[in-house]
TORDOGU-423372 format. One record per residue (C-alpha): residue in three letters; x, y, z. Coordinates in steps of 0.25 Angstrom, whole numbers, plus 5000, padded with zeros to 4 digits. Layout:
TORDOGU-423372
ALAXYZ;...
end
This chain:
TORDOGU-423372
UNK531549304839;UNK531549444839;UNK530149444836;UNK530049354849;UNK530949454857;UNK530049574852;UNK528749514857;UNK529449484871;UNK529849624873;UNK528549684868;UNK527749594878;UNK528749604889;UNK528649454892;UNK529849364891;UNK529749254880;UNK529349124886;UNK529748984882;UNK528948924871;UNK527848854877;UNK527048734872;UNK525948754862;UNK525048674872;UNK525448754884;UNK524348844891;UNK525348954889;UNK525648914874;UNK524548994868;UNK524749124876;UNK526349114874;UNK526449074860;UNK525449174855;UNK526249284862;UNK527549244857;UNK527249184843;UNK527749054847;UNK526448984844;UNK526148844837;UNK525748834823;UNK524348884820;UNK524248994829;UNK525049104822;UNK523949184816;UNK523349194830;UNK524649244837;UNK524449384844;UNK525649424837;UNK525349364823;UNK525549454811;UNK524049414806;UNK523249514814;UNK521849504814;UNK520949614809;UNK520449634822;UNK521849654829;UNK521849724843;UNK522349844837;UNK520949874832;UNK520449854846;UNK520449944858;UNK521849984865;UNK522349874873;UNK523349894885;UNK524849884878;UNK525649854891;UNK525549744902;UNK524849794914;UNK524749774929;UNK523449694935;UNK522549784942;UNK522549784958;UNK521749854968;UNK520649944968;UNK521350064964;UNK521850004950;UNK520449944948;UNK519750004936;UNK518550094939;UNK517550014930;UNK517849884939;UNK517649974951;UNK516350034947;UNK515849894944;UNK516249844958;UNK515549954964;UNK514249934956;UNK514249784959;UNK514349814974;UNK513249924973;UNK512249824965;UNK511849744978;UNK511549874986;UNK510149914979;UNK509649774983;UNK510149794997;UNK509349924997;UNK508149854992;UNK508149755003;UNK508349865013;UNK507149935008;UNK506249815009;UNK506749795023;UNK506449945027;UNK505049945021;UNK504649805028;UNK503449825036;UNK503049965031;UNK501749995024;UNK501949995008;UNK502050125001;UNK501650114986;UNK502850184981;UNK503850124990;UNK503249984987;UNK503350014972;UNK504850044974;UNK505149924982;UNK504449834972;UNK505149894960;UNK506449874967;UNK506249724971;UNK505749694957;UNK507049774951;UNK507949694962;UNK507349554957;UNK507849594943;UNK509149654946;UNK509649564958;UNK510049444949;UNK510649534938;UNK511549604950;UNK511849474957;UNK512349414943;UNK513149534940;UNK513849554953;UNK513949394956;UNK514449364942;UNK515449484943;UNK515849424957;UNK516149284950;UNK516949334939;UNK517849424949;UNK518049304958;UNK518449214946;UNK519449314941;UNK520049314955;UNK520049164955;UNK520649164942;UNK521749254946;UNK522049174959;UNK522049054951;UNK520848944951;UNK520248834943;UNK519448854930;UNK518248794937;UNK518148894948;UNK518348994936;UNK517148934928;UNK516348924941;UNK516449064944;UNK516349134929;UNK515149034927;UNK514449094938;UNK514049224934;UNK512549204933;UNK511549114940;UNK511349014929;UNK512849014925;UNK513248984940;UNK512348854941;UNK512748814927;UNK514248834929;UNK514248744942;UNK513548634935;UNK514348634923;UNK515648644930;UNK515348544940;UNK515948624950;UNK515148614963;UNK516048674972;UNK515948794983;UNK516148894972;UNK515048834964;UNK514048824976;UNK514448974980;UNK514149024966;UNK512848944966;UNK512349004979;UNK512849144975;UNK512049144962;UNK510749084968;UNK510649214974;UNK510349294962;UNK509049244958;UNK508649224973;UNK508949364976;UNK508249414964;UNK506949334968;UNK507149374983;UNK507049524981;UNK505649494975;UNK505249444988;UNK505749534998;UNK504649635000;UNK503149605000;UNK501949705003;UNK500849625011;UNK499649685017;UNK499749715032;UNK499049785043;UNK499749905049;UNK499149985061;UNK499250135062;UNK498450255067;UNK497650345060;UNK496850475061;UNK495450455059;UNK494450585058;UNK492950565060;UNK491650645061;UNK491150685076;UNK489750645077;UNK489650705090;UNK489650845086;UNK488450945085;UNK487350935076;UNK486851045066;UNK485450985065;UNK484451105065;UNK483051115058;UNK483751245052;UNK484851335052;UNK486151375045;UNK486851235048;UNK485851155042;UNK486351185027;UNK487651135031;UNK487350995033;UNK485850945030;UNK485850955015;UNK487050865014;UNK486350775025;UNK485150755016;UNK485950705005;UNK486850615014;UNK485650565022;UNK484750525010;UNK486050455003;UNK486150375016;UNK484750335017;UNK484750285003;UNK486050215004;UNK486250075000;UNK485949965011;UNK487349925011;UNK487750065015;UNK486750075026;UNK487249945031;UNK488749995030;UNK489650035040;UNK489850165032;UNK488950255026;UNK488950305011;UNK490150395013;UNK490950295020;UNK490750355034;UNK490650245045;UNK489350225051;UNK489250215066;UNK488350105071;UNK487250115082;UNK487950065095;UNK486749995099;UNK486849905087;UNK488249865089;UNK488149845104;UNK486949755104;UNK487349625110;UNK488849645107;UNK489949625116;UNK490949745120;UNK492449745122;UNK493149795134;UNK493149935129;UNK491649935125;UNK491849905110;UNK490849825103;UNK491049765090;UNK490149805078;UNK490349675072;UNK489449615084;UNK488249695079;UNK487749565071;UNK486949645061;UNK486249745071;UNK487249855067;UNK486649985064;UNK487350125061;UNK486950245068;UNK486850345056;UNK486750345040;UNK488050415041;UNK489450365045;UNK490450435052;UNK491450505043;UNK492850465046;UNK494250515039;UNK495650475040;UNK495450335036;UNK496750275029;UNK496850155021;UNK496850025030;UNK496049985042;UNK495650105052;UNK494950085066;UNK494550215072;UNK493650245084;UNK492550355083;UNK491550425092;UNK490150445087;UNK488750475091;UNK487350445086;UNK485950445090;UNK485250315092;UNK483750295093;UNK483050205102;UNK481650195096;UNK480450125105;UNK479250175101;UNK478450175088;UNK477050215086;UNK476050215075;UNK474850315077;UNK473750385068;UNK474050515063;UNK473250615070;UNK472450715063;UNK471850855066;UNK470350885065;UNK470550935051;UNK471150795047;UNK472650845047;UNK473750745051;UNK474450775064;UNK475950745062;UNK476550825073;UNK475950755085;UNK477250695089;UNK478350765082;UNK478150915080;UNK478851055082;UNK478051045096;UNK478350905100;UNK478350815107;UNK479350775097;UNK480050895092;UNK480350915076;UNK480651035069;UNK479351045060;UNK477950975061;UNK477650855051;UNK476750885039;UNK475750795033;UNK476750755023;UNK477850725033;UNK478250585032;UNK479050575045;UNK479550665057;UNK480450665068;UNK480550735082;UNK481250735095;UNK480950755109;UNK482050765120;UNK482950855129;UNK483350995124;UNK484850995126;UNK485051135119;UNK485151195132;UNK486351115137;UNK487151155125;UNK487051295128;UNK487851275142;UNK489051225133;UNK490151325132;UNK490651295118;UNK491251385107;UNK490351315097;UNK489151395094;UNK488151305087;UNK487651195087;UNK487951125100;UNK486951015096;UNK487650885100;UNK487750805113;UNK489250825114;UNK488950975113;UNK488450975127;UNK489251005139;UNK490250895144;UNK489550875158;UNK488250855150;UNK488550695149;UNK487950675162;UNK486650745161;UNK485350655158;UNK484250685148;UNK483050605144;UNK483150545130;UNK482550615118;UNK481450555108;UNK481450555093;UNK480150535086;UNK479950485072;UNK478650495066;UNK478050455052;UNK476750455046;UNK476150345037;UNK474950395028;UNK473950475036;UNK473750375047;UNK474850345056;UNK476050405062;UNK477250315066;UNK478050375077;UNK479450315083;UNK480050365095;UNK481550355098;UNK482450385109;UNK483850435103;UNK485150425111;UNK486550475107;UNK487650365107;UNK489050385107;UNK489950275102;UNK491350245099;UNK491550165086;UNK492750095081;UNK492750115066;UNK493550015056;UNK493950065043;UNK494550005031;UNK495050095020;UNK495550045007;UNK495850104993;UNK494450154989;UNK493650115000;UNK493450125015;UNK492550055025;UNK492350085039;UNK491450025050;UNK491250025066;UNK491749905071;UNK491549935086;UNK490750035095;UNK490650075109;UNK490050185117;UNK490750315116;UNK491750345128;UNK491750495126;UNK490950585135;UNK489450595129;UNK488150655132;UNK487050555136;UNK486450475126;UNK485050545128;UNK485650675123;UNK485750665107;UNK485850765096;UNK484350765096;UNK484450825110;UNK484750955103;UNK483451015098;UNK484051075085;UNK484550945081;UNK483250875084;UNK482450985077;UNK483450975065;UNK483250825064;UNK481750835063;UNK481850955053;UNK482950895043;UNK482950745044;UNK481450725038;UNK481950815026;UNK483250735024;UNK482550655014;UNK481550685003;UNK480050675009;UNK478950695000;UNK477750645010;UNK478350495008;UNK479150395015;UNK480550445013;UNK481950395014;UNK482050425029;UNK480850345032;UNK481350235022;UNK482650215029;UNK481850195043;UNK481050085036;UNK482150015030;UNK483550085027;UNK484049965018;UNK482849975009;UNK483149984994;UNK481950064991;UNK481950175002;UNK482350274992;UNK480850264987;UNK479950334996;UNK478750265003;UNK477250285002;UNK476750415004;UNK476650455019;UNK475150505016;UNK474750365012;UNK473750295020;UNK474450165023;UNK474550195038;UNK475850115041;UNK477250165043;UNK478450075039;UNK479050105052;UNK478250005058;UNK479049905051;UNK480449955058;UNK480949915071;UNK481150035081;UNK482649985082;UNK482749995066;UNK482050125067;UNK482850195077;UNK484150155070;UNK483750205057;UNK483150335062;UNK484450345070;UNK485350325058;UNK484650445050;UNK484650535063;UNK486050515065;UNK486350545051;UNK485650665053;UNK486350715065;UNK487750675059;UNK487550755047;UNK487050875055;UNK488450895061;UNK489450985057;UNK489650975041;UNK489450825043;UNK488850785029;UNK490150825021;UNK490950735031;UNK489950615029;UNK490350625014;UNK491750615016;UNK492250765017;UNK493550785025;UNK493550825040;UNK494450935037;UNK493351015032;UNK492751025046;UNK493151165052;UNK493051225066;UNK491951325068;UNK491051375079;UNK489851305073;UNK490351165069;UNK491251135080;UNK492751095080;UNK493451055067;UNK493850905065;UNK495050865073;UNK496150785065;UNK497050745076;UNK496950615083;UNK495950635096;UNK496150565109;UNK495050525117;UNK495050655125;UNK495150735112;UNK493950655106;UNK493150695118;UNK493350835117;UNK493250845102;UNK491850775104;UNK491450885114;UNK491951005106;UNK491250945093;UNK492450915084;UNK492050885070;UNK492850765068;UNK493850685077;UNK495150625072;UNK495450495081;UNK496650395080;UNK496350265073;UNK496950125070;UNK497250105056;UNK497649965051;UNK498149965037;UNK498149845029;UNK499349895020;UNK500449835012;UNK501749825020;UNK503149795016;UNK503549655020;UNK505049615018;UNK505149465016;UNK506449445023;UNK506849305019;UNK506849355004;UNK507449485008;UNK508649415015;UNK508949325003;UNK508849444994;UNK509849525003;UNK510749405004;UNK510749384989;UNK511149534988;UNK512149524998;UNK512849404990;UNK512649494978;UNK513549614985;UNK514549514990;UNK514649464976;UNK514949614972;UNK515949624982;UNK516549494979;UNK516749554964;UNK517349674969;UNK518349604978;UNK518849504968;UNK518949604957;UNK519749694966;UNK520649564971;UNK520849514956;UNK521949584948;UNK521749514936;UNK520749564926;UNK519449504923;UNK519749394913;UNK518549294915;UNK517349294907;UNK517849384896;UNK517949334881;UNK519149444880;UNK519949364890;UNK519749234882;UNK520149304869;UNK521449364876;UNK521849224879;UNK521549164866;UNK522849144857;UNK522049174845;UNK521649314848;UNK522749434849;UNK522549514861;UNK523749594868;UNK524349534882;UNK524249674888;UNK522949724895;UNK523049624907;UNK522049714916;UNK521149714906;UNK519949624910;UNK519049544900;UNK518149664898;UNK519249764894;UNK519849664884;UNK518349634879;UNK518149794876;UNK519549794869;UNK519249674860;UNK517749674859;UNK517749694844;UNK518649574841;UNK517949454834;UNK518249324840;UNK517749184838;UNK517949044844;UNK518348974831;UNK519348894823;UNK520748954823;UNK521548834817;UNK522448844805;UNK521548824792;UNK522248714783;UNK521848744769;UNK520548804776;UNK520248674782;UNK520748624796;UNK520548494802;UNK520448544816;UNK520048674821;UNK520548764832;UNK519448824841;UNK519948964847;UNK519449094851;UNK519949184841;UNK519749314833;UNK518649284823;UNK519349304810;UNK520449204815;UNK519449094817;UNK518549014809;UNK517248974813;UNK517148844820;UNK516448724812;UNK515548624817;UNK516148484816;UNK517548524815;UNK518648474824;UNK519248594834;UNK520348604845;
end
């Protein structure tokens, strides 16, 4: 009896009445006070038969009764930290959704796209994990609250069995509990895989056309020419021209038919080949596609253009070229002197009627001359800061556009053997056109072509006034153009281009001009084709004779063009208006910059909002679950009991654990007794080492024996 009173005083609990061994409280009460039924004595917490693993060997255990925690101020820092982290976990997913909305419709940037793609991939992995951690914790907290308030075992099993997607579905089926709680749990947990998959479909990067403005700089083909038979400027452009000229003559047929030259400059078509039987729109534009195979380009060289960016660009450029209209081909015997010397200067010579810089010799294959109005005197009346040369139609005074002049004539003559001379007369005219150029630039490639043309709307001189109307230009042409290709008394590449520009064998010189076959191959060429082919080579010469033109043909930067008293103004890199463009043409600006329409076929961000809404909704549910967990963890004053093995051990009458430590949750207790060895085994008394019926219980390992297959247990 004294022992009984002593125990009561130590625990501060009154001694209850003796309870029935089958009462729900019998195990707990009997084990507390030693009034237990036979067979349980050695498992009593107060038994003298202590286990080798007594609690004295464990970590310190609270020795006195405690009040249950209540309120945030009394809550442990660890729980508060976990609650804070649970609320923060959904925030990065919201930030990802906001980032996708922010970039929607913008052009893709590689680094930005890489970050977003890595983020969506990471979110697809982390979302189900985060959802399980938060929703599972919320289920436990809510179950603990329900346990404190009082509920059924079925509800507790539903909540505690719903901590993963699979276990949620399995629990509802196994319990046969198809109620509102089960339905809600199924709906909530279905958002875990759906949200994880939704994030993979919230962002796409389709190809899309975007329109913007671009600044395009192009070479001014209406500036002054430096063509002259001799002089200091000849060395600046002529050696480079001969190399480029020969390369263009020997270019593959595909390049000659192409809309670009060898160096990627866009070639300007003859407007006459575009406008032939083609309709005009309201603004006078004629589509090049309507040429129906009759398209011919005005020069071997294209127009240098800079500033093209990736995508599609449409730009309008001003240009000028000489077009030849040939209407007379004559084949006459070669005259001889009384001493049997050939007379090759009766048509083209230094004395006329068609002027050239030098007379043809006996070994000359061909020659060219010009007869027309001399305009050099008119250029002297211009009050210009530029000294020399002023050899271009736009170099004339502004009021010169209304003056009428007779057209000039170009004479081309070649000799076949010793018998005949073939002569062709052509009328040159200066053509001014406005061309719409469409360029497509991709990684590593660029393609440009003229898509439409119309006559230029800018002020201009009469078409009869050409670059050849300036004597030095015409004389330079007659002196330098025949020497632009090798000529050893045989038909050379220049003549072969006139005969057939697409011949694969034109690199081989023809028969010797001194042969006596007496027939020129020009007789097989139509006057229209002859005029186009000679005009292409003539325009290439004029183009190359402009201020440092040859480097820009091969791709040099326009920024190298400098302002000086001889070359004219430097390149302009500010977008020019119509008025500005007219003024810059008249003051011989080397290159113009104009505004162009650029259409980029680029990747853009596309937010797929149906999946994005699903993802954000799933994340909102996850945030709500985190808040539910925080709310019920504060609202509940009992410690976490459910789901811990240590809680099961404390309630077992076969494991000695103190009654104190009421505020310790299952994890705290687990840390205290984690070294204790336990087993679900046989705890029945052994009768001579053999017992007919065993008793299955959760107890210390050394106080149980392993269960045996086939034996009866209670």
